C-alpha positions as CSV (number, residue, x, y, z in Angstrom):
1,M,0.0,0.0,0.0
2,K,1.4,3.4,-1.0
3,I,0.5,6.5,1.1
4,L,1.1,10.2,0.6
5,L,1.7,12.1,3.8
6,V,1.5,16.0,3.6
7,E,2.7,17.3,6.9
8,E,4.5,20.6,7.6
9,D,6.0,19.5,11.0
10,K,9.1,17.5,10.2
11,V,9.2,16.0,13.6
12,Q,5.7,14.6,13.5
13,G,6.1,13.7,9.8
14,A,9.3,11.7,10.7
15,A,7.5,9.9,13.5
16,L,4.5,9.0,11.3
17,T,6.9,7.8,8.6
18,E,8.6,5.4,11.0
19,V,5.3,4.0,12.1
20,L,3.9,3.5,8.6
21,E,7.1,2.1,7.1
22,A,7.5,-0.3,10.1
23,N,4.1,-1.7,9.2
24,R,5.2,-2.2,5.5
25,Y,3.5,0.8,4.0
26,R,5.3,2.6,1.2
27,L,5.3,6.3,2.0
28,D,6.1,9.6,0.3
29,F,6.4,12.3,2.9
30,V,6.3,16.0,1.8
31,T,6.1,19.3,3.7
32,D,5.0,21.4,0.7
33,R,1.3,21.3,-0.3
34,Q,2.0,22.1,-4.0
35,I,4.4,19.2,-4.2
36,G,1.7,17.1,-2.6
37,L,-0.8,18.1,-5.2
38,Q,1.6,17.3,-8.0
39,L,2.4,13.9,-6.6
40,A,-1.2,13.0,-6.1
41,A,-1.9,13.9,-9.7
42,T,1.0,11.7,-11.0
43,V,1.3,8.8,-8.6
44,D,-1.3,6.2,-7.9
45,Y,-1.6,6.5,-4.1
46,D,-3.9,4.2,-2.1
47,L,-4.5,6.9,0.5
48,V,-3.6,10.5,1.3
49,L,-2.9,11.6,4.9
50,L,-3.2,15.4,5.4
51,D,-2.3,17.5,8.4
52,E,-4.8,20.3,9.2
53,Q,-2.4,23.3,9.2
54,L,-0.8,23.6,5.8
55,S,0.4,27.1,4.7
56,P,-0.9,29.1,3.0
57,F,-4.2,27.3,3.4
58,D,-5.6,24.5,5.5
59,S,-6.1,20.8,4.8
60,T,-9.7,21.3,3.9
61,S,-8.8,23.5,0.9
62,L,-6.1,21.0,-0.2
63,C,-8.6,18.1,0.2
64,R,-11.0,20.0,-2.1
65,R,-8.3,20.6,-4.6
66,L,-7.4,16.9,-4.6
67,R,-11.0,15.9,-5.3
68,S,-11.4,18.5,-8.0
69,Q,-8.3,17.2,-9.9
70,G,-9.8,13.7,-9.8
71,Y,-8.3,11.9,-6.8
72,Q,-10.8,9.2,-5.8
73,K,-8.9,7.2,-3.1
74,P,-9.4,7.7,0.6
75,I,-8.3,11.0,2.3
76,L,-7.6,11.0,6.1
77,L,-7.3,14.3,7.9
78,L,-5.1,14.9,11.0
79,L,-7.0,17.4,13.2
80,S,-6.0,19.0,16.5
81,H,-9.5,19.9,17.5
82,D,-12.4,17.8,16.4
83,S,-15.0,20.6,16.7
84,N,-18.2,20.2,14.7
85,A,-17.2,23.0,12.3
86,E,-13.8,21.5,11.5
87,V,-15.0,18.0,11.1
88,M,-18.0,18.8,8.9
89,A,-15.9,21.2,6.8
90,G,-13.5,18.3,6.2
91,F,-16.3,15.9,5.2
92,E,-17.8,18.5,2.9
93,A,-14.4,19.0,1.2
94,G,-14.3,15.3,0.4
95,A,-12.4,13.7,3.3
96,D,-13.3,10.2,4.1
97,D,-12.5,10.4,7.8
98,Y,-10.3,12.1,10.4
99,I,-8.2,11.3,13.4
100,C,-7.5,13.7,16.2
101,K,-4.0,14.5,17.3
102,P,-2.4,13.3,19.4
103,C,-3.2,9.8,18.4
104,A,-1.7,6.5,19.4
105,P,0.1,4.7,16.5
106,E,-2.2,1.6,16.8
107,V,-5.3,3.8,16.4
108,L,-3.9,5.4,13.3
109,L,-3.0,2.0,11.8
110,E,-6.5,0.6,12.4
111,K,-8.1,3.7,10.9
112,L,-5.9,3.3,7.8
113,R,-6.8,-0.3,7.6
114,T,-10.5,0.5,7.7
115,L,-10.3,3.1,5.0
116,L,-8.2,0.9,2.7
117,Q,-10.6,-2.0,3.1
118,R,-13.5,0.3,2.2
119,S,-11.7,1.2,-1.0
120,R,-11.0,-2.5,-1.7
121,A,-7.3,-1.7,-1.8
122,A,-6.1,-3.4,1.3
123,S,-4.9,-7.0,1.5
124,S,-6.7,-9.5,3.6
125,T,-3.7,-9.9,6.0
126,P,-4.3,-8.0,9.2
127,L,-1.8,-5.4,10.3
128,K,0.7,-6.3,13.0
129,M,2.3,-3.7,15.2
130,A,6.0,-3.4,14.5
131,W,6.6,-0.1,16.2
132,G,9.4,-1.3,18.5
133,S,11.0,0.6,21.4
134,S,14.3,0.7,19.6
135,K,12.9,2.6,16.7
136,V,11.1,5.0,19.1
137,N,14.4,5.7,21.0
138,R,16.4,6.2,17.9
139,L,14.0,8.7,16.4
140,L,13.5,10.3,19.8
141,E,17.2,11.0,20.2
142,K,17.2,12.5,16.8
143,F,14.6,15.1,17.7
144,R,15.4,15.8,21.4
145,D,17.0,19.1,20.4
146,T,13.9,20.2,18.6
147,F,11.8,19.5,21.6
148,R,14.2,21.4,23.8
149,Q,14.0,24.4,21.5
150,R,10.2,24.4,21.7
151,L,10.4,24.2,25.4
152,M,12.7,27.3,25.4
153,V,10.0,29.3,23.6
154,L,7.4,28.2,26.1
155,T,9.8,29.2,29.0
156,Q,10.2,32.6,27.4
157,A,6.5,33.0,27.3
158,E,6.2,32.0,31.0
159,T,8.7,34.8,31.9
160,A,6.7,37.3,29.8
161,L,3.4,36.2,31.2
162,L,4.5,36.6,34.8
163,S,5.7,40.1,34.1
164,R,2.6,40.9,32.0
165,Q,4.8,41.8,29.1
166,I,4.0,39.1,26.6
167,T,4.0,40.4,23.0
168,P,1.6,39.1,20.3
169,E,4.6,37.7,18.4
170,L,5.8,35.7,21.4
171,Q,2.2,34.6,22.2
172,Q,1.7,33.2,18.7
173,A,5.2,31.6,18.6
174,A,4.5,29.9,22.0
175,Q,1.1,28.8,21.0
176,R,2.5,27.3,17.8
177,E,5.2,25.4,19.7
178,A,2.8,24.1,22.2
179,H,0.5,22.9,19.4
180,Q,3.4,21.2,17.6
181,L,4.5,19.4,20.8
182,A,0.9,18.3,21.5
183,G,0.8,16.7,18.1
184,S,4.3,15.2,18.0
185,L,4.9,13.7,21.5
186,A,2.3,10.9,21.5
187,P,3.9,8.8,18.8
188,F,7.1,8.8,20.9
189,G,5.2,7.3,23.9
190,Y,4.8,10.7,25.7
191,S,1.0,10.6,25.9
192,E,1.0,12.6,29.2
193,G,3.4,15.2,27.7
194,S,1.0,15.6,24.7
195,K,-1.9,16.4,27.1
196,L,0.2,18.9,29.0
197,A,1.2,20.7,25.8
198,R,-2.4,20.8,24.7
199,S,-3.3,22.5,28.1
200,L,-0.5,25.0,27.6
201,E,-1.8,25.7,24.1
202,H,-5.2,26.4,25.5
203,L,-3.9,28.9,28.1
204,L,-2.0,30.8,25.4
205,I,-5.1,31.5,23.4
206,H,-5.9,34.7,25.4
207,P,-2.7,35.3,27.5
208,S,-3.5,38.9,28.4
209,S,-6.7,37.9,30.3
210,L,-5.0,35.1,32.4
211,T,-5.6,35.3,36.1
212,L,-2.8,34.9,38.7
213,A,-4.1,31.3,39.3
214,E,-4.0,30.5,35.6
215,M,-0.4,31.9,35.2
216,S,0.6,29.7,38.1
217,Q,-1.1,26.8,36.3
218,Y,0.9,27.6,33.2
219,S,4.1,27.4,35.2
220,E,3.1,24.1,36.8
221,L,2.1,22.6,33.4
222,L,5.4,23.7,31.9
223,H,7.4,22.3,34.8
224,R,5.6,18.9,34.4
225,L,6.2,18.9,30.7
226,Q,9.9,19.6,31.1
227,K,10.1,16.8,33.7
228,T,8.2,14.4,31.5
229,L,10.6,15.0,28.5
230,T,13.6,14.2,30.7
231,D,12.4,10.6,31.0
232,P,14.8,8.6,28.8
233,S,12.3,5.7,28.7
234,P,8.9,7.0,27.6
235,Q,5.7,5.0,28.0
236,S,5.7,1.9,25.8
237,I,3.3,1.9,22.9
238,D,1.1,-1.2,23.0
239,P,-1.8,-2.2,20.8
240,L,-5.3,-1.5,22.1
241,S,-6.5,-4.1,24.6
242,F,-9.7,-4.7,22.7
243,H,-10.2,-8.0,20.8
244,S,-10.5,-6.6,17.3
245,L,-12.2,-3.9,15.3
246,S,-15.2,-5.9,14.3
247,Y,-17.2,-6.2,17.5
248,P,-20.2,-8.5,17.4
249,F,-22.5,-6.1,19.1
250,Q,-26.0,-7.3,18.2
251,Y,-27.7,-4.2,19.5
252,P,-27.2,-0.6,18.4
253,L,-25.8,2.4,20.1
254,L,-28.4,5.2,20.7
255,V,-27.0,8.7,20.3
256,I,-29.2,11.7,21.3
257,D,-28.2,15.2,20.3
258,K,-30.1,18.2,19.0
259,D,-27.4,18.9,16.4
260,P,-27.7,16.9,13.1
261,A,-24.1,17.7,12.3
262,M,-22.9,16.1,15.5
263,L,-25.1,13.1,14.9
264,K,-23.6,12.7,11.4
265,F,-20.1,13.1,12.8
266,L,-20.6,10.5,15.5
267,S,-22.2,8.0,13.1
268,R,-19.2,8.3,10.7
269,L,-16.8,8.0,13.6
270,L,-18.3,5.0,15.3
271,S,-19.5,2.9,12.4
272,P,-16.1,1.6,11.3
273,W,-15.7,0.1,14.8
274,G,-18.6,-2.3,14.2
275,L,-21.1,-0.1,16.0
276,N,-24.6,0.4,14.6
277,V,-25.5,4.0,15.5
278,V,-29.1,5.1,15.9
279,A,-29.2,8.9,15.7
280,L,-32.0,10.7,17.5
281,S,-32.4,14.5,17.1
282,E,-35.9,14.5,18.6
283,P,-35.6,13.7,22.3
284,Q,-39.3,13.6,22.8
285,R,-39.3,10.3,20.9
286,F,-36.7,8.8,23.2
287,W,-38.9,6.2,24.9
288,E,-40.4,5.1,21.6
289,V,-36.9,4.6,20.0
290,L,-35.5,3.0,23.1
291,E,-38.2,0.3,23.0
292,E,-37.7,-0.2,19.3
293,T,-34.0,-0.4,19.2
294,L,-33.0,-2.0,22.6
295,P,-29.6,-0.3,22.5
296,S,-26.3,-1.6,24.0
297,L,-25.4,1.9,25.2
298,I,-26.9,5.4,25.3
299,L,-24.8,8.5,24.5
300,V,-26.7,11.6,25.3
301,N,-26.0,15.4,25.1
302,L,-27.1,17.0,28.4
303,D,-28.1,20.2,26.5
304,L,-31.3,19.1,24.8
305,P,-34.4,21.0,23.7
306,E,-37.7,20.2,25.5
307,V,-36.1,17.4,27.6
308,N,-33.6,17.7,30.4
309,G,-30.7,15.3,29.9
310,L,-30.3,14.7,33.6
311,E,-34.0,13.9,34.1
312,L,-33.8,11.6,31.1
313,C,-30.9,9.7,32.9
314,Q,-33.0,9.5,36.1
315,A,-36.0,8.2,34.2
316,V,-34.0,5.4,32.6
317,R,-32.6,4.3,35.9
318,Q,-36.0,4.2,37.5
319,D,-37.0,1.5,35.0
320,T,-35.6,-1.8,36.3
321,R,-35.3,-3.1,32.7
322,W,-32.5,-0.7,32.0
323,A,-30.7,-0.9,35.3
324,N,-27.4,-2.1,33.7
325,L,-27.7,-0.1,30.4
326,P,-24.5,2.1,30.2
327,I,-25.3,5.8,29.9
328,L,-22.6,8.2,28.8
329,V,-23.3,12.0,28.8
330,M,-21.7,14.7,26.7
331,M,-21.2,18.1,28.3
332,A,-19.5,21.3,27.0
333,H,-18.5,22.6,30.5
334,P,-18.0,19.7,32.9
335,D,-17.7,21.7,36.2
336,A,-17.6,19.7,39.4
337,D,-21.3,20.4,40.2
338,L,-22.5,19.2,36.8
339,R,-20.4,16.1,37.0
340,Q,-21.8,15.2,40.4
341,Q,-25.3,15.8,39.1
342,A,-24.7,13.5,36.1
343,F,-23.4,10.7,38.3
344,A,-26.2,11.1,40.8
345,S,-28.7,10.9,37.9
346,G,-27.4,7.5,36.8
347,A,-24.8,8.3,34.2
348,N,-21.9,5.9,34.0
349,D,-19.4,8.3,32.6
350,Y,-19.1,11.8,31.0
351,L,-17.3,13.1,27.9
352,T,-16.2,16.7,27.3
353,K,-17.1,18.4,24.1
354,P,-15.5,18.9,21.6
355,L,-15.2,15.1,21.6
356,L,-11.9,13.4,21.0
357,G,-12.3,10.2,18.9
358,S,-9.3,8.6,20.7
359,E,-11.1,9.0,24.0
360,L,-14.7,8.4,22.9
361,I,-14.2,5.0,21.2
362,P,-12.3,3.2,24.0
363,R,-14.8,4.6,26.6
364,I,-17.8,3.3,24.7
365,L,-16.4,-0.1,24.0
366,S,-15.1,-0.5,27.6
367,H,-18.6,0.3,29.0
368,M,-20.3,-2.0,26.6
369,E,-18.1,-4.9,27.3
370,R,-18.2,-4.3,31.1
371,A,-22.0,-4.3,31.0
372,G,-22.1,-7.5,29.0
373,S,-23.6,-5.8,26.0
374,C,-22.2,-8.3,23.6
375,S,-24.8,-10.7,24.7
376,E,-27.8,-9.3,26.5
377,T,-28.5,-6.5,29.0
378,S,-30.8,-7.0,31.9
379,G,-33.3,-4.9,30.1
380,R,-33.6,-7.4,27.3
381,N,-33.8,-10.3,29.7
382,A,-36.8,-8.7,31.3
383,R,-38.4,-8.4,28.0
């Protein structure tokens, strides 16, 4: 299988190249989008992998250009924030799917396998992880200086923040470096470092309005990130602990949200994992659809018209037939009080919007397996 990777960040591009070539993919890695367009027009690639931030325009525009010049094979986007707007813009431009950075190598590989199978281009032999620690360490040593340089910019931003003298140029540079670290560290086994960098990036969005507590939080996050990157033996990268991608779930997953775009996004995200998604945008029909579909799990947005999401959870739990049915709630602002109310109402877990596919899918599968959803829930036994 031959893949074209268009990625401006040389560090992340090198990491992805190692992962893909170790799993016997042939890869052309370019940092220039014009070269990427030319290659896609002349070489028969089985798949194109695009990073979201490609100067002078984004991956959505490049994706549209690829489709307009006749490229018909799968296109996978690498996104930093899977907001509704970004995801739907990607789909409308012609992308087949997306994956949110940072992503574990095994998740990326399975996503590629799924897309290639859909296009009937993949072999029937399943992929085996070959991303060994020796390869990670060699590549890590090669780019340690790059990571240090990015940390230096974040440290400069810290000094400027504490003195209330951060310039727009330094703010943009620091935010860019935090963004690059967030996307680059996970493939090297620094999953925690990736999360810390993402938090720093968020704090740098509006640095002039940071409170003293938030500036202190910035310093703490930066200190933890520096300490994390001094670890010579990052976390090992193991395949997902789930059995396979094709889960034999007989019953569907019921998703309730007022936003049709979100429902479409979730359906496209979850379907490749063997999940039959029933999308419901009219919460007043909840009980009717629940009885008809007998779902394995409910994923519900707490912010619903006409129906209170917390009250819906309570009502489900009051019916003994659904006592063991997993309920996951989606919330935009998960403060401590709302989380407590959700658990008190009967929710098993919560997810913060915008949703991250790398967090959503393992959570859903874990709850479904834990509840014995592959066979029967107690609600179906009662029926």
